[in-house]
C-alpha positions in Angstrom: 19.5 -57.8 -16.2 16.3 -58.5 -16.5 14.7 -54.9 -17.9 11.1 -54.6 -17.9 9.7 -53.0 -21.1 8.9 -49.1 -20.2 5.0 -48.3 -22.2 4.8 -49.6 -25.5 8.7 -50.0 -25.6 8.6 -46.8 -28.4 9.2 -43.7 -26.7 9.6 -42.7 -22.9 6.1 -41.9 -21.7 5.3 -37.7 -21.7 6.8 -36.1 -19.2 8.4 -39.2 -17.5 11.8 -41.1 -18.2 12.9 -44.8 -18.8 14.4 -45.7 -16.1 17.6 -48.0 -15.5 15.7 -51.5 -14.8 13.7 -51.0 -18.1 13.8 -50.4 -21.6 12.7 -49.6 -24.9 11.8 -52.8 -27.3 14.7 -53.7 -28.2 15.4 -52.6 -31.9 15.1 -49.2 -30.7 17.2 -50.0 -27.2 20.1 -51.1 -30.1 20.1 -48.3 -31.4 20.5 -45.7 -28.1 23.0 -48.6 -28.2 25.3 -47.9 -31.3 24.4 -44.1 -30.8 26.1 -44.4 -27.2 29.1 -45.9 -29.3 29.0 -42.6 -31.2 29.7 -39.9 -28.5 32.5 -41.6 -26.8 33.7 -41.8 -30.3 36.0 -39.4 -30.4 37.9 -39.2 -27.3 37.8 -43.0 -26.9 40.3 -43.4 -29.5 41.9 -40.0 -29.5 43.5 -40.1 -26.1 44.8 -43.9 -26.6 47.1 -42.3 -29.6 47.7 -39.7 -28.0 49.3 -41.9 -25.4 51.0 -44.3 -27.5 48.8 -47.1 -27.0 46.3 -49.6 -29.3 43.0 -47.5 -30.1 42.0 -51.2 -31.7 42.2 -52.5 -27.7 41.2 -49.2 -26.0 38.1 -49.9 -28.1 37.1 -53.7 -26.9 38.5 -52.7 -23.4 36.0 -50.0 -23.3 33.5 -52.6 -23.9 34.7 -54.6 -21.2 34.8 -51.7 -18.6 31.2 -51.2 -19.4 30.0 -54.1 -18.3 32.3 -54.9 -15.3 31.6 -51.3 -14.1 27.4 -52.4 -14.6 28.2 -55.7 -12.7 29.9 -53.2 -9.7 27.0 -51.0 -9.6 24.5 -53.4 -9.5 23.1 -51.7 -12.4 22.0 -48.5 -10.3 24.3 -46.6 -12.7 24.0 -46.2 -15.9 27.1 -45.0 -18.1 29.5 -46.0 -20.2 33.6 -46.2 -19.5 35.6 -44.8 -22.1 39.6 -43.7 -22.1 40.8 -41.5 -19.4 42.2 -38.4 -20.2 43.8 -37.8 -16.6 46.1 -39.5 -17.3 47.3 -38.2 -20.8 49.8 -36.1 -18.7 51.7 -38.4 -16.6 52.1 -40.6 -19.1 53.8 -37.8 -21.2 56.0 -37.4 -18.8 56.8 -41.4 -18.5 57.7 -41.4 -22.4 59.5 -38.6 -21.8 61.7 -40.1 -18.8 62.6 -42.7 -21.4 59.9 -45.1 -20.1 58.4 -47.6 -22.8 54.4 -48.9 -23.6 55.4 -51.9 -20.7 56.2 -49.0 -18.4 52.9 -46.8 -19.2 50.2 -49.8 -18.8 51.9 -50.4 -15.5 51.7 -47.2 -14.1 48.5 -47.4 -14.9 47.1 -50.6 -13.4 48.8 -49.1 -10.1 47.1 -45.8 -10.3 44.0 -48.4 -10.7 44.4 -50.5 -8.1 44.6 -47.7 -5.7 41.3 -46.0 -7.4 39.8 -49.6 -6.6 40.9 -49.3 -2.9 39.4 -45.7 -2.4 36.3 -46.9 -3.7 36.3 -49.6 -1.0 37.0 -47.4 1.3 34.7 -45.1 0.0 31.7 -47.3 0.4 32.8 -48.4 4.0 33.3 -44.7 5.1 30.4 -42.8 3.2 31.2 -40.1 0.8 31.6 -37.9 3.3 35.6 -38.7 3.2 35.7 -37.8 -0.7 35.1 -34.2 0.2 37.2 -33.6 3.1 39.9 -35.7 1.5 39.3 -33.5 -1.5 37.2 -30.4 -1.2 36.7 -28.9 -3.9 39.6 -26.6 -3.9 42.3 -29.2 -3.9 40.1 -31.2 -6.7 39.8 -28.5 -8.9 43.1 -28.0 -8.9 44.5 -31.5 -10.0 42.4 -30.8 -12.8 43.7 -27.7 -14.1 47.1 -29.5 -13.4 46.2 -32.7 -15.8 44.7 -30.4 -18.4 47.4 -27.7 -18.6 50.0 -29.0 -17.9 49.7 -30.5 -21.6 50.1 -27.9 -23.2 53.9 -28.5 -24.2 52.7 -31.6 -25.9 50.3 -29.6 -28.4 53.1 -26.8 -28.9 56.0 -29.3 -29.4 54.6 -32.7 -31.2 51.4 -32.1 -32.8 51.0 -28.5 -34.2 54.3 -28.3 -36.1 53.5 -31.5 -37.9 50.8 -29.4 -39.7 50.3 -26.0 -38.3 47.9 -25.2 -41.2 45.7 -28.6 -40.5 45.6 -27.9 -36.9 44.3 -24.8 -37.2 41.5 -25.3 -39.5 40.3 -28.7 -37.6 41.1 -26.6 -34.2 38.5 -23.8 -35.6 35.9 -26.9 -36.7 35.7 -28.4 -33.5 35.3 -25.6 -31.7 32.2 -24.1 -34.1 30.6 -27.8 -33.6 30.8 -27.4 -30.5 29.1 -24.0 -30.1 26.6 -23.6 -33.3 25.5 -27.5 -33.5 22.7 -28.3 -30.9 22.1 -31.2 -28.2 23.3 -34.8 -29.1 25.4 -33.3 -32.2 27.1 -30.9 -29.9 28.9 -33.9 -28.2 30.2 -34.9 -31.7 32.8 -31.6 -31.7 35.6 -33.7 -31.5 34.4 -36.8 -33.6 33.1 -34.0 -36.8 36.5 -32.5 -36.7 38.5 -35.9 -36.3 37.1 -36.9 -39.6 37.3 -33.1 -41.0 41.2 -33.1 -40.7 41.1 -36.7 -41.9 39.5 -35.8 -45.5 41.1 -32.4 -45.2 44.8 -34.0 -44.8 43.9 -36.3 -47.7 42.6 -33.5 -50.0 46.0 -31.9 -49.0 48.2 -34.2 -50.4 46.3 -34.8 -53.8 46.5 -31.0 -54.7 49.1 -30.2 -52.5 51.4 -33.0 -53.0 54.0 -33.9 -49.5 54.5 -31.8 -46.8 58.2 -31.2 -45.2 57.4 -31.2 -41.7 58.7 -33.1 -38.3 57.3 -36.1 -37.4 56.0 -37.5 -34.7 60.0 -38.5 -33.7 61.0 -34.7 -34.5 62.5 -35.8 -37.5 61.9 -33.4 -40.5 61.1 -35.4 -43.5 58.2 -34.7 -46.5 55.7 -37.0 -46.4 52.4 -37.7 -47.4 50.4 -36.4 -44.2 47.8 -39.0 -44.7 49.8 -42.7 -44.8 47.7 -45.5 -44.8 49.9 -48.5 -46.2 48.9 -50.3 -42.6 45.2 -50.0 -42.9 45.9 -51.7 -46.5 47.8 -54.3 -44.9 45.5 -54.8 -41.7 43.0 -57.7 -41.1 39.7 -57.3 -41.3 39.3 -59.8 -38.1 41.5 -60.6 -35.3 42.5 -59.7 -31.5 44.5 -56.5 -31.0 48.1 -56.9 -29.2 48.2 -56.8 -26.4 51.1 -57.2 -23.9 52.0 -57.4 -19.9 53.1 -54.6 -17.5 55.8 -53.4 -16.0 56.2 -51.7 -12.8 58.5 -48.3 -11.4 57.2 -46.3 -8.4 58.5 -43.0 -10.6 56.3 -43.6 -13.1 53.5 -44.8 -10.6 54.0 -41.4 -8.8 53.6 -39.8 -11.9 49.5 -41.2 -12.6 48.5 -41.0 -8.8 47.6 -37.3 -9.4 45.2 -38.5 -12.1 43.2 -41.4 -8.8 42.1 -38.0 -7.3 40.4 -36.4 -10.9 38.6 -39.6 -10.9 37.8 -39.8 -7.5 35.9 -36.1 -8.6 34.8 -36.9 -12.2 33.1 -40.1 -11.0 31.5 -38.1 -7.2 30.6 -35.6 -10.2 28.6 -38.1 -13.0 27.2 -40.2 -10.2 25.5 -36.7 -8.9 24.1 -36.4 -12.5 22.4 -39.5 -13.0 21.1 -39.2 -9.5 19.3 -36.2 -10.7 18.6 -36.9 -13.8 16.7 -40.1 -12.6 15.9 -38.5 -9.2 17.6 -41.4 -6.8 20.1 -40.9 -4.6 22.6 -42.5 -5.7 25.0 -41.6 -3.2 25.1 -44.7 -1.4 26.6 -46.3 -4.5 29.4 -43.8 -4.8 32.1 -46.2 -4.1 31.0 -48.7 -5.5 31.4 -46.8 -8.9 34.8 -45.7 -8.3 35.7 -48.9 -6.9 33.9 -50.2 -10.4 36.5 -47.8 -12.3 39.2 -48.9 -10.4 38.9 -52.3 -11.4 38.2 -51.5 -14.5 41.0 -48.9 -15.3 43.0 -52.4 -14.0 41.5 -55.0 -16.1 42.5 -52.7 -19.0 45.9 -51.8 -18.4 46.4 -55.2 -17.4 46.5 -56.2 -21.3 47.9 -53.2 -22.3 45.5 -51.0 -22.1 44.3 -47.6 -21.5 42.6 -46.1 -18.3 38.6 -45.8 -18.5 36.0 -42.9 -16.5 32.7 -42.6 -16.7 31.8 -40.1 -20.1 29.7 -36.9 -18.9 29.1 -37.2 -23.2 26.9 -40.6 -22.4 25.8 -38.9 -20.0 24.5 -36.3 -22.4 23.3 -38.5 -24.7 20.8 -40.2 -21.8 19.9 -35.8 -21.0 18.8 -35.6 -24.2 16.9 -39.1 -24.8 15.6 -39.5 -21.6 16.7 -43.0 -21.8 18.8 -44.5 -18.3 17.9 -48.0 -19.5 21.6 -49.9 -18.1 20.4 -52.1 -21.9 21.1 -49.4 -24.4 24.8 -49.7 -22.5 24.8 -53.5 -22.7 24.1 -52.8 -26.4 26.8 -50.4 -26.4 29.5 -52.7 -25.3 28.7 -55.0 -27.6 29.2 -53.0 -30.2 32.6 -51.4 -28.7 34.0 -55.3 -28.3 33.4 -55.8 -32.2 34.7 -52.8 -33.1 37.8 -53.8 -31.3 38.0 -56.7 -32.6 38.3 -55.3 -36.1 42.0 -54.9 -36.5 41.6 -52.9 -40.1 39.9 -50.4 -38.3 42.1 -49.3 -35.9 45.2 -49.2 -38.2 42.5 -45.9 -39.9 42.7 -44.8 -36.1 46.4 -45.1 -35.6 46.9 -43.6 -39.0 45.5 -40.1 -37.8 47.1 -37.2 -39.2 49.6 -35.5 -36.4 48.4 -32.0 -37.6 44.6 -33.4 -36.8 45.6 -34.8 -33.8 46.7 -30.9 -33.1 43.7 -29.3 -34.1 42.0 -31.3 -32.1 44.2 -31.9 -28.9 44.4 -28.1 -28.3 40.5 -27.8 -27.3 40.7 -31.3 -25.7 43.6 -30.1 -23.1 42.0 -26.4 -22.4 38.6 -28.1 -21.6 40.9 -30.8 -18.7 42.1 -27.5 -17.2 38.9 -25.9 -17.9 37.0 -28.4 -15.6 38.9 -27.6 -12.4 37.8 -24.1 -12.7 34.1 -25.3 -13.1 34.6 -27.5 -10.0 35.8 -23.9 -8.1 33.3 -21.7 -9.6 30.0 -24.5 -8.4 32.1 -25.4 -4.8 32.0 -21.0 -4.6 35.6 -21.1 -3.8 37.1 -18.6 -1.4 40.5 -17.6 -3.0 40.3 -14.4 -1.2 41.3 -17.2 2.1 45.4 -17.3 1.7 44.8 -21.1 2.6 42.6 -22.0 -1.0 44.7 -19.0 -2.7 49.1 -19.3 -1.9 49.4 -24.2 -1.8 47.0 -24.2 -4.9 49.2 -21.0 -6.9 52.6 -22.8 -6.1 51.2 -26.2 -7.0 50.1 -24.7 -10.3 53.4 -23.5 -11.6 55.0 -26.2 -9.9 53.3 -28.7 -12.2 52.2 -26.3 -15.6 56.0 -25.8 -15.5 57.1 -29.3 -14.9 59.0 -28.4 -12.4 61.5 -31.7 -11.2 62.6 -31.9 -7.6 65.7 -34.8 -7.2 66.6 -36.5 -4.4 69.6 -38.7 -5.5 68.0 -41.8 -7.6 64.4 -40.8 -7.1 62.7 -37.6 -8.9 59.6 -36.1 -8.7 58.4 -33.4 -10.9 55.1 -31.5 -13.5 52.2 -32.7 -12.2 52.9 -35.4 -9.0 54.8 -32.7 -7.6 52.1 -29.9 -8.5 49.4 -32.5 -7.1 51.4 -33.1 -3.8 52.3 -29.1 -2.4 48.2 -28.6 -3.7 46.8 -31.6 -1.6 49.5 -31.5 1.4 50.0 -27.6 1.6 46.2 -27.0 2.1 45.5 -29.6 4.3 49.1 -28.9 6.9 47.6 -25.0 6.2 44.2 -25.6 7.2 45.0 -27.4 10.4 47.1 -25.9 11.6 44.8 -22.5 11.2 42.3 -24.2 13.0 44.7 -25.7 16.2 45.8 -21.7 16.1 42.7 -20.2 16.6 42.0 -23.1 19.0 45.4 -21.9 21.2 44.1 -18.4 21.1 40.4 -19.0 22.0 40.7 -20.2 25.2 43.3 -17.9 26.8 41.6 -15.2 25.9 38.1 -16.8 27.4 40.6 -16.5 30.8 41.8 -12.4 30.0 38.4 -12.1 29.8 37.6 -13.5 33.0 40.2 -12.6 34.6 38.9 -8.5 33.6 35.6 -9.0 34.4 36.4 -10.7 38.2 38.7 -7.3 39.2 37.0 -4.9 42.2 35.4 -2.6 40.7 35.0 -4.5 37.4 31.7 -5.0 35.9 31.3 -9.2 36.7 32.1 -7.9 39.9 29.1 -5.4 40.2 26.7 -7.4 39.4 27.3 -10.1 42.1 27.3 -7.3 44.3 23.9 -5.1 43.1 22.5 -8.7 41.3 21.5 -6.4 39.0 23.3 -6.2 35.6 25.2 -3.4 35.0 25.2 -1.1 31.8 28.3 1.3 31.3 27.4 5.1 31.5 28.7 6.7 28.2 30.4 10.5 28.3 29.7 12.6 26.0 32.7 13.5 24.2 34.8 16.6 24.8 34.8 19.2 22.2 37.6 19.8 19.8 39.8 23.0 19.9 40.1 24.4 16.7 
């Protein structure tokens, strides 16, 4: 935590960057911390709302998680940890099966511990283990499943609550993400959220209440924006904490998110390494371990899963300031927001139509990140080992197919991931085994042919000179 002042502390020197162990002046560092908070704001409290968790607690635990992560990586990987989207599909499946919030956080806690154990293993064995177990074709498929399997959540829960607000919000998010430049384009979700909130409030004043399904699916006449809970919330206080409960079936539904987080952490660590000019492969295991511990700690008190945020990596790229001091400042600001229940109540009151417009873009982008992994790794889908198991697993996962055996069942993302992962590795191993079996046999047959009396090798052994086959002219073809 002993940061060295970079230059005069006002800005990065020309052609240089502020490295993780450096900082600008404290006022500028605090300003950069606030910028990081704004960058992570949209997704960090939208995803908890989507998962039915407390957004106030999510903001507070993002600050705690960031501090824990920075300590585990010893300040070498500047990153902010916000709410992970990789578990949204699994959480939706748990709730659809009748699970409560305690079941959700218990499953997330188990996944966090599994992720931490994977981080320890990667740290011991080396980063190559990740590519061997989860090659790009598998990691991309799992990320694709996580995103696209959430399409029914948008279509059946959020969009029907206010279709026109959802459509308008979606258009604003798309326009902001494409037309805005640099740092501002990373605030597209936040811009869409503010627009949708204001639009819903204006429609309540102009058009009156709406008759539409609520979050529970029941059709009622109600205001789009309901701020009664905001008015009654305190300005200062701890978020509501609760203990998790554990279920093997619930844990299985979120475990595929672990694969996505390993792939995500790997990509983020490499991106930060490229920006800072430092080889961060030796600390990849620590990064995964830190993310897993942060997720487990957050879930232990009722919070959501966490992950390193690409939005904040984008802020670093735009400012060329990679100082971890800015992330400590951002974590402190997040803790302050988390201790304001009125802020959390305002976030929780986000109209369903607004969430519909935002999530239709977010879920699609999550899915397409899987395709991006395929493209970057140049995955060859003309190879049946890549194509066939991924095709089967994708349909099983996105279609929500379930396999039941007695009281145990696995379906959706979990089933799709199992088929994808095991199918790819088993088929690849079988193909290698078959090739190795055929190769020695072919070699023996070739040697036998060449050793026959009159064979080419026999002539070479007699004469001591290599024999060249005489090419006979082709017979004329009768017409």
